[in-house]
C-alpha positions as MATLAB code, in Angstrom:
seq = 'MKRHVFIFGLVGGLLIAILQYTEYRFVIIEHSVELYSALVAILFAAFGIWLGLRITRSRETIRETVVVKEVLIPAEAPAQGQTPFAPNALRQQTLGITARELEILTLIARGLSNREIATQLFVSENTVKTHCARTFDKLGAARRTQAVLRGKELGLLP';
ca = [
     108.403   77.216   -6.971;
     109.066   73.575   -6.198;
     105.536   73.335   -4.924;
     104.122   74.629   -8.253;
     106.209   72.121  -10.196;
     104.972   69.337   -7.962;
     101.321   70.347   -8.336;
     101.721   70.797  -12.088;
     103.268   67.297  -12.346;
     100.543   65.770  -10.182;
      97.755   67.385  -12.256;
      99.483   66.339  -15.477;
      99.766   62.742  -14.254;
      96.132   62.742  -13.190;
      95.061   64.045  -16.613;
      97.142   61.401  -18.367;
      95.572   58.703  -16.157;
      92.060   59.958  -17.015;
      92.876   60.013  -20.725;
      94.281   56.506  -20.562;
      91.174   55.288  -18.725;
      88.817   56.853  -21.262;
      90.890   55.481  -24.122;
      90.819   52.057  -22.475;
      87.024   52.213  -22.099;
      86.658   53.348  -25.698;
      88.926   50.616  -27.076;
      87.698   47.755  -24.926;
      84.010   48.495  -24.688;
      83.357   50.058  -28.084;
      85.529   47.644  -30.089;
      85.078   44.432  -28.118;
      83.752   42.460  -31.128;
      86.742   43.420  -33.273;
      89.177   42.583  -30.471;
      87.497   39.227  -29.869;
      87.604   38.414  -33.595;
      91.295   39.362  -33.796;
      92.087   37.192  -30.761;
      90.280   34.205  -32.285;
      92.086   34.749  -35.615;
      95.471   34.866  -33.865;
      94.700   31.661  -31.947;
      93.600   29.817  -35.095;
      96.662   31.008  -37.028;
      98.967   29.848  -34.235;
      97.182   26.491  -34.094;
      97.462   26.101  -37.889;
     101.188   26.850  -37.852;
     101.742   24.427  -34.974;
      99.736   21.684  -36.695;
     101.511   22.226  -40.014;
     104.925   21.960  -38.382;
     103.905   18.843  -36.513;
     102.601   17.133  -39.665;
     105.678   17.949  -41.756;
     108.037   16.802  -39.007;
     106.299   13.441  -38.770;
     106.552   12.952  -42.535;
     110.274   13.636  -42.457;
     110.798   10.914  -39.886;
     108.786    8.430  -41.973;
     110.912    8.875  -45.077;
     113.244    5.998  -45.740;
     116.785    6.239  -46.897;
     117.509    4.094  -49.916;
     121.103    3.125  -50.517;
     121.979    1.856  -53.945;
     125.236    0.025  -54.313;
     126.811   -0.672  -57.634;
     128.332   -4.108  -57.891;
     130.880   -4.615  -60.624;
     130.902   -8.053  -62.192;
     134.117   -8.917  -63.962;
     133.769   -9.874  -67.597;
     134.179  -13.515  -68.342;
     137.678  -14.297  -69.452;
     137.841  -16.350  -72.634;
     138.707  -19.975  -72.097;
     142.107  -21.192  -73.143;
     142.394  -21.443  -76.858;
     139.479  -19.064  -77.462;
     139.877  -15.519  -78.672;
     137.813  -12.698  -77.157;
     134.694  -11.680  -79.098;
     135.147   -9.063  -81.785;
     132.121   -7.707  -83.643;
     131.872   -8.370  -87.355;
     133.303   -5.113  -88.702;
     132.239   -5.817  -92.298;
     128.588   -6.303  -91.283;
     128.796   -3.213  -89.078;
     130.015   -1.108  -92.019;
     127.497   -2.638  -94.402;
     124.609   -1.784  -92.083;
     126.070    1.650  -91.328;
     126.069    1.129  -87.568;
     128.406    3.549  -85.807;
     130.669    2.611  -82.914;
     128.422    4.515  -80.476;
     125.305    2.743  -81.759;
     127.059   -0.598  -81.332;
     128.098    0.391  -77.815;
     124.492    1.249  -76.960;
     123.273   -2.011  -78.529;
     125.753   -3.894  -76.343;
     124.430   -2.128  -73.239;
     120.856   -2.918  -74.304;
     121.889   -6.568  -74.589;
     123.127   -6.385  -70.973;
     119.612   -5.329  -69.960;
     120.245   -1.676  -69.113;
     117.444    0.878  -69.456;
     117.807    4.076  -71.471;
     118.327    6.072  -68.266;
     121.054    3.689  -67.056;
     122.777    3.803  -70.448;
     122.652    7.611  -70.451;
     124.183    7.723  -66.982;
     126.940    5.287  -67.898;
     127.847    7.059  -71.152;
     127.433   10.608  -69.768;
     124.875   11.602  -72.395;
     121.237   12.618  -72.185;
     118.435   10.109  -72.246;
     117.147   11.650  -75.487;
     120.533   10.990  -77.128;
     120.271    7.326  -76.136;
     116.728    7.170  -77.537;
     117.936    8.647  -80.829;
     120.790    6.125  -81.097;
     118.382    3.281  -80.258;
     115.896    4.366  -82.917;
     118.606    4.612  -85.585;
     120.064    1.222  -84.606;
     116.615   -0.403  -84.659;
     115.993    1.030  -88.129;
     119.335   -0.236  -89.419;
     118.715   -3.708  -87.974;
     115.048   -3.802  -89.019;
     113.869   -4.308  -85.442;
     110.820   -2.884  -83.728;
     111.750   -3.703  -80.116;
     114.852   -3.987  -77.971;
     114.721   -7.770  -77.820;
     114.465   -8.011  -81.608;
     117.447   -5.672  -82.001;
     119.571   -7.755  -79.632;
     118.570  -11.001  -81.365;
     119.310   -9.502  -84.805;
     122.658   -8.156  -83.525;
     123.621  -11.659  -82.372;
     122.536  -13.202  -85.657;
     124.681  -10.716  -87.594;
     127.716  -11.245  -85.373;
     127.628   -7.785  -83.843;
     127.017   -9.059  -80.301;
     128.522  -12.046  -78.468;
];
């Protein structure tokens, strides 16, 4: 009985080996072009991934870090005997300029851009643009420099 099991196992193994060999011949010989094409595609894909990673890593090392520091400049203290500047409230009311518009005009006079003003006042840049346009209309100015000059002439700015 053990002998029959052994022979049956040996024949089964031999049949499996023959099937594997014929399958190998069929796959390798009959489909060699497809296998070659797949191997080339895999190699090119691996090369492309490697090259892409190498290029992006080199760009990351080239990037510079920009550090912006804000320097606060103290306001000039009025000289002895002088009073601090106060905007002409009567002119402000006559022109219809609001406190926020005057604040934005003051920041324009300091040379800040709309984006910087928006950041400082915690409003959107479009809000600053709207306030600027209304202030320019009320002062009869077409540009920022004209608005600042007109504000100084009317006593709204120091």
